[in-house]
N, C-alpha and C positions, 0 to 999 in steps of 0.2 A: 778705661780704668775701672769700669763698673764691676768687673769680675773680682776685683780685689779691694780690700779695705786696708789702708796703711795704718800701722801702729809703730811704736818705737820705744826702746829703752832710752828715755830722755835724760837719764843721769849721765849718759855718755857725752851730752852737750854741756851739762852744768849740774853740779851737786845740789845747788840751791833750787828750790821748787819754782821760784819765780823765773829763774833762768831757763828751767825746763819748759815752762809754759810759753815763754817767748820763742824758744827754739821750735816747739811744735807748731805754734801759730804761724811763725815765719815760714815754715815749710808746708803749711796746709795739712798737717797731720792731726786728726781728731781723736785718736786713740793712744793710750799709753799702757805699756807693760811696766808696772811699778816695781822697782828694785831698790833704789836708794833715794832718799829724800833728805836734803840738808845734811848729807854725809852720814846718814844713819840707815842701816838696812831695814827694809819694810817689816821684817820679822821681829825686829827689836823695838819697834815703835809702840807706844802706848795707844790704847783705843781712842783716847781723846786727841792724840796727835794725828791718828789716822783720819778721824772725822774732820779735823781742821784742814788737813791736806786735801781730802776728797772734795770738800766744799770749795776750796781754792781752784782745784782743777775744773770742777763743774761750772763755777762762775765764769771761767775763762774758756768755756766751750770744749773742754777736754773730758772724755769719758775713760774710765779705767777698763781695759779689756781683760787683763790678766794680772795676777800677783806673781811677779818674777821671784818667787821665794827660793831659799836655799834648802828647802825641805828634802831630806834624803841625801844631801851632800855632806854626809858624815861617814866616818869609818864604820864598817859593818859591826865592829866590836865596841863602838861607843855606846854611851848610856842612851838606850832607846826610849825609856820612859820620859826622860827629859825632852827628847825629840818630839814625842807625842804631845807633850804639853805645849811646845812651841807650835806644833801643827794645829792644835785646837785654837790657839790665838790667831793663827793665820787664816783659819776658816772664818772666824769672827771678823777679821780684817777684810776678807773678800766680800763678806755679806754687807759690811758697812759701805764699802766702795762699789757695791753692785757689780763686782768683777765676774765675768763669765767663767773664768778658769783660774787654776793655780798651777804654775809650772813646778815640777818636782823631779827628783833624781832617784837612782837606785844603788847608792852606797859605794864609797871607795873601799879599798882593801880587799876586794873580791878577786881582782886580777883575771876576771873572766873565767874563773875556775868553776866547774860544774858542782863541786862539793858545797858551794855557797848558794846554789840555786834555790833550794827549798827555804832556806832562811830568808833570802831576798824576797821571795814570793809571800812568805808569811808576814814579813814586816810591811810590805806594800799593801797587803790585804788589811792590815790594821789601820792604815790611812783611809782606805776605802770605807771601812766600818764606821770610822769617826765622821767621815764626810756624808754619810747617809742622812737624808732629811734636809740637807742643804741643796741649793740649786747650782753648786759649783762643780765644774768638770775638772777632774784631776788629769793633768797632761804630763807625760814623762818625756824629758829631753834626753837625747843621746849624747850626754857629756862624755868626753874622753876620760878614761881611768875608772869609770864606774862599771857595775855589772852590765847594764844595758848600754854599752858603748858602740857595739856593731849591730848591724841589721838583724841578724839571726836572734840575738838575745833581746833586742827590742821587740821583735815579733813574738818571742816567747812570753814576754811580759804582757803585751796587749791582748794576746789570744788566751792566755791563762787567766787574766784578770780583766774581763771585758769592760769594767767600769773605769779603767784607766785608758786614756787615749794617748796618741803620740804627738809630740812636737818634733817637726822635722828640721834638723840643723845640719846643713850640708858641710860646713867648714869643720864641724866636730867629726863627722864621718870621714872627711878628707884626712884629718890628722890621725885617724885610726887606720888609715890605708884601706878604708871600706869603699868599694865602688859605689858611686852615688846613684846611678841609674838602677843598679841591682837593688840598692836599699829602697829606692822609691817604688820600684815594681812590687817589692815585697810588702811594704808598709802603707802604700797609698790608701787602702780602704780604712785605715785606722788613724790617719793623720787628721788632727783637729785644726791645727794651724801651723804656720811656718815661721822659723827664725831665719832672717835673711842675713847671712854672714858667709862670705865667699872666701876661698883659699886657693893658692896657686900650687904648682907641682912640688914646691919646697915646703908646703904646709904653712906658708905665711898668709896672714889675713889681708885681703885686698877688697876694694869696693865691689858691690854686686855686679856680676857680669864680666869682671876682669879676671876671674880665676878659672880653675879647671874642674869645677863641680857640676858642669852641665846644667846650670841653673835655668837657663832659658828653655831647655828641653823639657824638664819636668814641670816647670811652672806653666808652660804652654798646655800640657796635659791637665794640670790642675785647673786651669781656666776652663778647659773643655768640660771638666767634671762639675763646674759651677763656681770654682774659685773660693775665696775666703779671705781670712786675715793674714797679712804678712807683717811680722814684727821686725823692724830694723834693729839689729844688734851689731853695730859697725865694727867695734874693736880696732879702729884705724889709728887710735891715739891713746895714750895713757889717760886715765880718769880716776876720780876718787872711787875706790872700791874694786878696781881692776885686780889688784894684787890678792884680793880675798876670794876670787872666783874659782880657783883651781888649786891643785896640789903642786903647781909648778909656776915659774915666772911667766905670766901671761904677756908681759911686755916683750919677751923674746920672740913672740909669735907675730908681732906687728910687722907688716910688710914694708915695702920701700916708699910708699906714698907718704909725703911729709906735709904737715900743716902747721900753721902758726899758732893755732889754738883749738880748743875742743869744739867751739861753735863752727869753725871752718870745716873740721873733719866731719862733724855731724851733718852739716848742710850738703857736703859733697856726697856723703853716703846716701842721703835721702834722694838727691837728684839722680844718682846712679840707679837706684831702684825704680824711680819714675821712668827713666829712659829705657830700662829693661822691660818694664810693663808696656811702654809704647811700642817697642819692637814686637812684643808678643801680640 
């Protein structure tokens, strides 16, 4: 497992920070991608709350790898100046938590239409300008429904704005009918880390290795390239904040695996990733 470092969205185990720490420690995961803490999105927390949370993570052996922010997950026509103010606070949050990167998006309401391309690039470039001088890496996730939802448009973003790297999310590509290996072959030089979320032929979310995203194939090559961070984003059960993650009912995408509680679904997800890594 030395080729990979495991990370997780621990708010899928528990909205409470102490429950998140227990879940991570129980599963031997030392990194967290912070998204929700005590039912509050990381982008809405005060800096004093951020400092307190970071200390609690660190005191319990947990390091923040990435800020799982909602930056860029707005409509292309929404108030962008307000968004930039939120992004400035998110940069401060990342620096307080000593996070290596910030996860971000490329706007809803674009429908993949080329007429929005220049506006998308201009707005993404504004984020880059603000981030200059910080040590934080901006990482674009291929969320369904945004401009960069399929491989070709993700490629356009990371090659047009080299300061933005890619987060590779196979389940999101699956739900956009994007061939995963085609996406990997195109984007692998630009991938900074991976979100581990698998999906089946019906676009339902399943544990890692149980789906149709050829996860073992591309992760094997990733290991041969030197490996890196894998962030578990299970989505195997409903959790606080799930309904706010997209423009649709995310619970409708949960597959047939059933669990008694969020701890159980989280533990199953982490174990599935570990088994996949062992196979690799």
